Wavefront OBJ file of the C-alpha trace (Angstrom):
o trace
v 123.519 96.446 99.883
v 121.639 93.202 100.459
v 117.989 93.475 101.453
v 118.932 92.239 104.951
v 121.424 95.131 105.315
v 118.775 97.590 104.142
v 116.239 96.066 106.521
v 118.720 96.331 109.389
v 119.423 99.959 108.503
v 115.702 100.656 108.054
v 114.904 99.256 111.485
v 117.397 101.565 113.252
v 114.650 103.716 114.847
v 112.566 100.699 115.847
v 115.671 99.037 117.302
v 116.204 102.109 119.519
v 112.613 101.830 120.727
v 112.665 98.085 121.418
v 116.036 96.347 121.546
v 118.095 99.074 123.187
v 115.442 99.598 125.855
v 115.244 95.827 126.498
v 119.045 95.806 126.921
v 118.866 98.723 129.378
v 116.253 96.911 131.479
v 118.172 93.601 131.487
v 121.467 95.268 132.464
v 119.843 97.117 135.357
v 118.453 93.920 136.965
v 120.659 91.542 138.904
v 118.080 88.769 139.052
v 115.037 87.423 137.214
v 111.872 88.425 139.071
v 108.346 89.708 138.458
v 109.478 93.329 138.478
v 111.826 92.579 135.564
v 108.993 91.005 133.544
v 106.766 94.025 134.190
v 109.478 96.453 133.037
v 110.007 94.439 129.841
v 106.268 94.298 129.186
v 106.121 98.091 129.444
v 108.931 98.427 126.862
v 106.994 96.216 124.426
v 103.729 98.128 124.926
v 105.390 101.501 124.269
v 107.048 100.056 121.141
v 103.626 99.672 119.457
v 103.253 95.950 120.004
v 100.002 96.630 121.854
v 98.984 95.465 125.334
v 97.631 92.029 124.337
v 100.680 91.135 122.269
v 103.119 92.370 124.922
v 101.328 90.263 127.566
v 101.370 87.218 125.289
v 105.147 87.553 124.751
v 105.885 88.009 128.439
v 103.644 85.087 129.480
v 105.555 82.905 127.011
v 108.861 84.218 128.406
v 107.849 83.549 132.040
v 106.929 79.974 131.114
v 110.283 79.328 129.395
v 112.240 80.915 132.251
v 110.579 78.420 134.621
v 111.015 75.417 132.293
v 114.670 76.166 131.543
v 115.472 77.344 135.087
v 116.971 80.600 133.802
v 118.491 82.893 136.454
v 120.569 85.284 134.319
v 118.500 88.295 133.084
v 120.687 88.576 129.942
v 119.416 85.183 128.700
v 115.872 86.553 128.498
v 116.659 88.453 125.299
v 116.908 85.166 123.374
v 113.544 84.065 124.790
v 111.892 87.279 123.570
v 113.413 86.730 120.112
v 112.031 83.165 120.099
v 108.565 84.433 121.069
v 108.598 87.020 118.245
v 109.555 84.439 115.600
v 106.806 82.119 116.902
v 104.200 84.893 116.563
v 105.387 85.972 113.107
v 105.700 82.422 111.730
v 108.969 80.998 110.435
v 107.887 80.599 106.825
v 108.398 83.404 104.319
v 104.904 84.222 103.042
v 105.078 84.307 99.256
v 102.348 85.721 97.016
v 99.912 82.983 96.009
v 99.888 83.596 92.239
v 100.764 80.198 90.774
v 99.531 78.908 88.395
v 98.472 81.929 86.351
v 96.206 83.715 85.737
v 96.145 85.500 89.096
v 94.461 88.660 90.345
v 95.870 90.881 93.075
v 93.412 93.378 94.540
v 95.301 96.104 96.420
v 93.405 98.004 99.107
v 94.242 100.612 101.749
v 93.535 104.200 102.734
v 95.050 107.099 100.789
v 98.598 108.039 101.665
v 99.870 104.640 102.810
v 101.919 104.035 99.654
v 99.417 101.950 97.690
v 100.335 103.216 94.204
v 104.070 102.956 94.902
v 103.621 99.404 96.236
v 101.710 98.367 93.098
v 104.533 99.774 90.956
v 107.161 97.859 92.917
v 105.161 94.597 92.934
v 104.742 94.936 89.144
v 108.465 95.490 88.734
v 109.322 92.439 90.896
v 106.887 90.171 89.026
v 108.031 91.389 85.633
v 111.652 90.720 86.685
v 110.543 87.110 87.337
v 109.362 86.888 83.714
v 105.652 87.355 84.368
v 103.301 89.285 82.096
v 101.670 91.898 84.332
v 98.797 94.332 83.776
v 97.461 97.097 86.027
v 93.835 98.219 86.454
v 93.516 101.884 87.505
v 90.346 101.465 89.570
v 91.056 104.255 92.065
v 89.037 106.629 89.917
v 87.980 109.043 92.664
v 91.288 110.505 93.839
v 92.650 113.290 91.670
v 95.847 112.193 89.914
v 95.638 108.570 91.149
v 95.270 107.280 87.579
v 98.148 109.426 86.287
v 100.395 108.315 89.161
v 99.672 104.661 88.437
v 100.397 105.233 84.752
v 103.841 106.637 85.644
v 104.583 103.511 87.689
v 103.307 101.262 84.875
v 105.792 102.936 82.509
v 108.638 102.582 85.028
v 107.898 98.908 85.529
v 107.268 98.361 81.811
v 103.781 96.879 82.197
v 100.386 97.530 80.530
v 97.670 99.569 82.230
v 93.902 99.761 81.676
v 92.421 103.128 82.624
v 89.340 105.287 82.130
v 88.491 108.884 82.972
v 88.630 110.211 86.535
v 85.266 109.589 88.219
v 84.500 106.438 86.164
v 82.891 103.418 87.787
v 85.768 101.423 89.388
v 83.969 98.109 88.813
v 83.688 98.938 85.088
v 87.443 99.615 84.920
v 88.148 96.244 86.571
v 85.713 94.522 84.196
v 87.503 96.012 81.157
v 90.909 95.125 82.592
v 89.861 91.495 83.138
v 88.688 91.178 79.519
v 91.974 92.724 78.304
v 94.012 90.474 80.620
v 92.256 87.369 79.240
v 92.763 88.495 75.623
v 96.463 89.281 76.159
v 97.082 86.154 78.252
v 98.344 88.142 81.229
v 99.825 86.186 84.167
v 98.982 88.691 86.901
v 96.372 91.460 86.903
v 96.885 93.993 89.718
v 93.848 96.147 90.587
v 94.289 99.464 92.371
v 91.224 100.495 94.421
v 89.860 103.638 96.069
v 91.282 104.588 99.451
v 88.619 107.097 100.342
v 85.055 107.932 99.336
v 82.468 110.278 100.838
v 81.696 107.804 103.586
v 83.245 104.610 104.896
v 80.050 102.774 103.885
v 80.451 103.906 100.244
v 84.087 102.864 100.161
v 83.397 99.413 101.565
v 80.478 98.859 99.185
v 82.721 99.822 96.262
v 85.348 97.266 97.333
v 82.690 94.550 97.635
v 81.472 95.379 94.113
v 84.990 95.170 92.619
v 85.545 91.877 94.445
v 82.307 90.420 93.022
v 83.328 91.395 89.454
v 86.668 89.582 89.877
v 84.942 86.467 91.275
v 82.399 86.466 88.450
v 84.723 87.211 85.528
v 87.757 85.187 86.634
v 86.370 82.255 88.603
v 89.073 79.854 89.680
v 91.891 82.387 89.192
v 94.477 82.605 91.959
v 93.577 85.553 94.157
v 95.403 87.842 96.577
v 93.734 90.664 98.493
v 96.632 92.739 99.781
v 96.122 95.471 102.372
v 98.755 98.208 102.286
v 99.548 99.726 105.680
v 101.955 102.507 106.636
v 104.264 101.421 109.484
v 104.595 105.022 110.693
v 100.927 105.067 111.796
v 101.548 102.457 114.523
v 98.398 101.178 116.264
v 96.237 103.030 113.718
v 97.383 100.434 111.168
v 95.789 97.692 113.292
v 92.403 99.462 113.303
v 92.620 100.004 109.519
v 93.276 96.282 109.093
v 90.251 95.466 111.272
v 87.983 97.742 109.203
v 89.060 96.328 105.831
v 88.838 92.743 107.161
v 85.101 93.305 107.610
v 84.672 93.817 103.854
v 87.023 91.401 102.191
v 89.158 88.388 103.032
v 92.592 89.956 103.358
v 95.203 87.421 102.307
v 98.233 89.454 103.300
v 99.681 92.759 104.448
v 102.102 95.018 102.591
v 103.863 97.140 105.213
v 105.473 100.298 103.839
v 107.822 102.961 105.266
v 109.494 100.671 107.796
v 112.665 102.698 107.348
v 111.088 105.947 108.530
v 109.624 104.908 111.844
v 110.257 103.752 115.390
v 106.965 101.826 115.166
v 108.185 98.758 113.242
v 106.902 96.632 116.124
v 103.458 97.060 114.567
v 104.256 94.043 112.342
v 104.125 91.861 115.454
v 100.845 93.402 116.681
v 99.153 92.898 113.277
v 100.186 89.237 113.127
v 99.361 88.532 116.770
v 96.029 90.362 117.037
v 94.572 89.772 113.576
v 96.345 86.610 112.415
v 97.145 88.264 109.074
v 100.447 87.376 107.430
v 102.803 90.187 106.457
v 103.776 89.287 102.887
v 105.852 92.264 101.755
v 107.815 94.983 103.534
v 109.176 98.240 102.160
v 112.371 99.857 103.411
v 113.113 102.595 100.893
v 112.360 104.382 97.655
v 114.128 102.098 95.160
v 112.209 99.812 92.775
v 113.506 96.688 94.546
v 112.905 98.013 98.066
v 109.681 96.039 98.515
v 110.589 92.457 99.330
v 109.008 89.268 100.756
v 108.814 89.388 104.540
v 110.965 86.871 106.384
v 110.261 86.650 110.136
v 113.665 85.286 111.156
v 115.485 87.984 109.170
v 113.231 90.660 110.646
v 113.860 89.570 114.244
v 117.586 89.168 113.543
v 117.750 92.655 112.001
v 115.794 94.070 114.933
v 118.150 92.606 117.562
v 121.494 92.910 115.760
l 1 2 3 4 5 6 7 8 9 10 11 12 13 14 15 16 17 18 19 20 21 22 23 24 25 26 27 28 29 30 31 32 33 34 35 36 37 38 39 40 41 42 43 44 45 46 47 48 49 50 51 52 53 54 55 56 57 58 59 60 61 62 63 64 65 66 67 68 69 70 71 72 73 74 75 76 77 78 79 80 81 82 83 84 85 86 87 88 89 90 91 92 93 94 95 96 97 98 99 100 101 102 103 104 105 106 107 108 109 110 111 112 113 114 115 116 117 118 119 120 121 122 123 124 125 126 127 128 129 130 131 132 133 134 135 136 137 138 139 140 141 142 143 144 145 146 147 148 149 150 151 152 153 154 155 156 157 158 159 160 161 162 163 164 165 166 167 168 169 170 171 172 173 174 175 176 177 178 179 180 181 182 183 184 185 186 187 188 189 190 191 192 193 194 195 196 197 198 199 200 201 202 203 204 205 206 207 208 209 210 211 212 213 214 215 216 217 218 219 220 221 222 223 224 225 226 227 228 229 230 231 232 233 234 235 236 237 238 239 240 241 242 243 244 245 246 247 248 249 250 251 252 253 254 255 256 257 258 259 260 261 262 263 264 265 266 267 268 269 270 271 272 273 274 275 276 277 278 279 280 281 282 283 284 285 286 287 288 289 290 291 292 293 294 295 296 297 298 299 300 301 302
């Protein structure tokens, strides 16, 4: 199956929540009026796009209906698709890791699929001929280091680790020295997803970030936030919290295939201006792929 086919299959639940409901509304209206717009806006809000984003899409749709003198409700579907692609951006957002060396700091709360995402990113980069190394800097969660080591073996990449409970910044420091010595193209740093308090966690992330800046000045840098699509609007608040600590360069959205809340991609882009760089639609090694807005909207409406 191509990734588009898998994406289409993965979006089945989201499609039920958005596209099928839009179709039902459009079929039930004989003319284009304010009541129709309000019904459509309600569909978008309940599909986890959020109130602000839903209003933005419908305002854009109203404007185009007027400009293009549209009277057939069925034509509105194309306008909504246009509005979604405009919000998401037409360009595929690739990882900014050229030229090497590059550092990818991966952040996110526990349980969102951070370790799995790192494994899959490593596999993808290695398949492109890059020399990849992992830094096991989530030293506080039991088994996090062992899990990452399993993924490193699967992907066939090196890993730098210390004992559970070690200082994460020290692990990253060691990994950077090893990456320089071994002429690694991409160093991927796992980070803690939970500490005793939010303040501790955020301070830890700042510390790791400072070490990277100090030890690899001028290196290409990605700060990827991993979010779980199944959490819906909660993902937006997580993104807000992490944005306060570090400059997030992109989102990795996991578990799109298990949720009716895939519309959260649109809310994240619209409300926070953060690009979605990678999306996951399954358990296979190659199931995490670059996000393409046109393909996503096409898969959602087909």
